N, C-alpha and C positions, 0 to 999 in steps of 0.2 A: 492439428497438422503434425502427424507423426511420420512424415516422409523423411527419408535419409538425406535428401538434398532439396533445399527450398527452391522455389521458382526463381527467386532473385539470384541465388548462387548459380543456378543453371544458366540464366541469362548472362551473367558476368563471365562464365566459362566460355559461352558461345561468342561473346563480344571479344574476349581475349584471343580466341582462335581466329576470328575474322581480322583482328588487328595484325596478328602475326602473318596471316596470308597476304594481307594488303602490303605489309612492309616487305615481305619476300618478293612480291610482284614488282614493287617500286624499285627495289635494289636490282632485280634482274633487268628491268627496263632501262634503268640508268646505265648499267654496264653494257647492255646491247647498244644503246645510242652512243656511248663513249667509244666502243669498238668500231662502230660504223663511221663515226666522225674521224677516228684515227686512220682508218683505211682509205677514206675518201679525201683526205687532206692533200692538197696539191704539192706540198713540200715533201711528201713521202714517196716521190718518184724513185724508181730503181736506178742505181748508178750504172747499170749495164745497158739501159735503154738509150737509144740514140734519137735525138730530136730530128724530125724531118726538116730538110732544107726547103724553106718556103721563100720564094721571091715574089714580091708584090710590086707590080709596075702599074702606075696609073698616070693618066694624062691629066694635068691640072688645068681645069677650066674654071676661071674665076668670074666668068660672065662679064668681062670688061671692067671689073672692079679689082683694084690691087692696092695693097698697102706697102709702100716702100719704107724701109727703116729710116727713122729720123725725120719724118714729115708730120709729126703731131704738133700742130700750132694753130692758133686761132685764125679764122679766115679774115679776109680783107674787110671791108664794111665799116661799121661805126666805131670800132675800137673797144666796145664793151657791151656786155649783155645785160647787166643789171642796172636798174635805176638807183642812183646813189643820193639823189636830192629829192626833197618833197616840196612841191609848189603850193 
């Protein structure tokens, strides 16, 4: 084998080039995703934009069921729900 570069050395050179290419693509993708995320973040709204006035009106239909404040209490009945003695 009187070659100037061995097959192993050539393979290592190609592998190193592929690693550099993969690293460059990963960095570029990471930066692109970071910039897209920064641009689409809802907290990045312009201070000159005006929010539209939205008025929502709805009729409340509870279907005959209502909860009035302060009415959480056990019902009438036997006075307890769990059996406390064993016969």
